C-alpha positions in Angstrom: 100.3 -92.4 150.6 97.4 -94.1 149.1 95.4 -93.3 152.3 96.1 -89.7 151.8 95.4 -89.6 148.1 92.0 -91.3 148.7 91.1 -88.8 151.5 92.2 -85.9 149.3 90.1 -87.2 146.4 87.1 -87.8 148.8 87.5 -84.2 150.0 87.6 -83.0 146.5 84.5 -84.8 145.5 82.6 -83.7 148.6 83.6 -80.0 147.8 82.6 -80.3 144.3 79.1 -81.9 145.2 78.8 -79.2 148.0 79.6 -76.5 145.5 77.0 -78.1 143.0 74.4 -78.1 145.7 75.2 -74.5 146.6 75.0 -73.3 143.1 71.7 -75.1 142.6 70.2 -72.7 145.2 71.1 -69.8 143.0 70.7 -71.3 139.4 67.0 -71.1 139.6 66.6 -67.5 141.0 69.4 -66.3 138.8 67.8 -68.0 135.5 64.5 -66.5 136.5 66.0 -63.1 137.0 67.6 -63.3 133.5 64.4 -64.6 131.9 62.2 -61.8 133.7 64.6 -59.1 132.5 64.6 -60.3 129.0 60.6 -60.7 129.0 60.3 -57.2 130.5 62.1 -55.7 127.5 60.4 -58.0 125.1 56.9 -57.1 126.4 57.4 -53.3 127.2 59.8 -52.4 124.3 59.8 -54.8 121.5 56.2 -55.6 121.6 55.2 -52.0 121.6 57.3 -51.6 118.5 55.5 -54.5 116.8 58.0 -57.5 117.5 57.6 -60.4 119.9 61.0 -62.0 120.0 60.0 -64.9 122.5 56.2 -65.6 122.4 56.9 -69.1 124.0 59.1 -68.0 126.7 57.4 -64.8 127.7 53.9 -64.8 128.9 51.8 -62.1 127.6 51.6 -58.9 129.8 48.8 -59.1 132.4 46.0 -56.8 132.1 47.3 -54.7 129.0 45.0 -53.0 126.7 44.3 -53.9 123.0 47.2 -52.7 121.0 46.2 -50.3 118.0 48.7 -49.1 115.6 47.8 -45.6 114.4 49.0 -43.8 111.5 47.2 -40.5 111.5 47.8 -38.1 108.6 46.7 -35.0 110.5 46.4 -33.5 114.0 42.6 -33.6 113.6 42.7 -37.3 112.6 44.8 -38.0 115.7 42.3 -36.1 118.0 39.4 -38.0 116.3 41.2 -41.4 117.1 41.9 -40.5 120.7 38.3 -39.3 121.2 36.9 -42.5 119.4 39.0 -44.9 121.5 38.0 -43.1 124.8 34.3 -43.4 123.9 34.8 -47.2 123.2 36.6 -47.6 126.5 33.9 -45.8 128.4 31.3 -48.1 126.7 33.3 -51.3 127.1 34.9 -50.8 130.5 37.0 -53.9 130.3 38.9 -56.0 130.7 39.2 -55.4 134.5 42.5 -55.3 136.1 42.4 -54.2 139.7 41.0 -50.7 139.9 41.5 -50.1 136.2 40.2 -51.4 133.0 43.0 -51.4 130.5 41.4 -50.6 127.2 43.7 -49.5 124.5 47.4 -48.9 123.9 47.6 -46.7 120.9 50.9 -46.9 119.3 51.7 -43.8 117.0 53.9 -45.4 114.1 53.8 -41.9 112.5 53.0 -38.7 114.3 51.4 -35.8 112.3 52.6 -33.4 115.1 55.7 -31.6 113.7 56.3 -28.7 116.1 55.6 -27.5 119.5 52.9 -25.1 118.2 51.2 -28.2 116.8 50.3 -30.2 119.8 47.1 -31.7 121.2 45.7 -30.5 124.6 42.8 -31.8 126.7 40.8 -28.6 125.5 41.3 -29.9 121.9 40.0 -33.3 122.8 37.0 -31.7 124.7 36.2 -29.4 121.8 36.1 -32.4 119.4 33.8 -34.2 121.9 31.5 -31.3 122.1 31.4 -30.7 118.3 30.5 -34.5 117.7 27.8 -34.3 120.3 29.7 -36.9 122.3 29.5 -34.9 125.6 26.1 -36.5 126.3 28.2 -39.9 126.5 31.5 -38.8 128.1 31.2 -35.5 130.0 34.4 -33.4 130.6 33.7 -30.2 132.5 37.4 -29.6 133.8 40.4 -29.6 131.5 44.1 -29.4 132.3 46.0 -26.5 130.6 49.3 -27.2 128.9 51.0 -25.6 132.1 49.3 -28.1 134.3 46.7 -25.8 135.8 42.9 -26.9 135.9 40.2 -24.7 134.6 36.6 -25.0 133.7 36.0 -26.0 130.0 33.2 -23.3 129.7 36.1 -20.8 130.1 37.1 -21.9 126.5 33.8 -21.9 124.7 31.3 -19.0 123.9 28.1 -21.3 124.1 27.5 -24.8 125.6 30.0 -26.9 127.4 30.7 -30.6 127.8 28.5 -31.5 130.7 28.5 -30.9 134.4 30.9 -33.9 135.4 34.7 -34.3 135.0 34.9 -37.8 133.5 38.2 -37.5 131.7 41.7 -37.5 133.7 44.3 -36.0 131.3 47.5 -37.8 132.6 49.7 -36.5 129.8 53.3 -35.0 129.9 55.8 -34.3 127.2 59.4 -34.3 127.4 59.4 -30.5 127.9 57.1 -30.8 131.0 53.8 -29.6 129.4 50.5 -31.6 129.5 50.3 -32.0 125.9 50.7 -34.7 123.3 53.5 -34.1 121.0 56.4 -36.6 120.7 54.9 -39.4 122.6 54.7 -42.6 120.7 52.3 -44.3 123.1 48.9 -43.3 124.3 47.1 -45.4 126.9 43.4 -45.3 127.3 42.1 -46.7 130.7 38.9 -46.8 132.6 39.2 -45.9 136.4 36.5 -48.3 138.0 36.8 -46.8 141.4 36.3 -43.0 140.4 34.2 -43.8 137.1 36.6 -41.9 134.8 38.5 -42.4 131.6 42.2 -41.9 131.9 44.4 -40.8 129.1 48.0 -41.2 129.7 50.9 -40.5 127.3 
């Protein structure tokens, strides 16, 4: 009986040790998966909203733009902010991240755009650049209409234009499927190193 009991205990101990070794193979990846999931939400959601729940645990997002909180009081002020940060990105062109320089993450804490008639298009941005004489720095000859079609900017102005080159890529889409800024809370300004263009995403 004693021999049988010792054998049973030995088998149980070997089984527990084997189970421990087996679980150790999965503990690391499982813990890492949980950490990665938490940090994804921390960096992509909470950080954008102004909170960083675990700065020691979660490494900062690689190659992200400088976060800027915007509280524009009017549509014109928001257009001015987007144009200003686009021009800054064009001049700075950094920091480099692969084929892109991630310049700015513009976080809208309060949007002045109240209705679908009160939106911002690429035409609006280009008109502002032209009015401010900034087309000599950042040309934009082709614009994307709200329905997604492309057109020459000169079709929308009586005189002048905004240069001969298309240096702005308007990668903007609202919830209704229109290429306008309306209810988006994040606008990203990037520099496309390969194609020498500014990207505006929202």
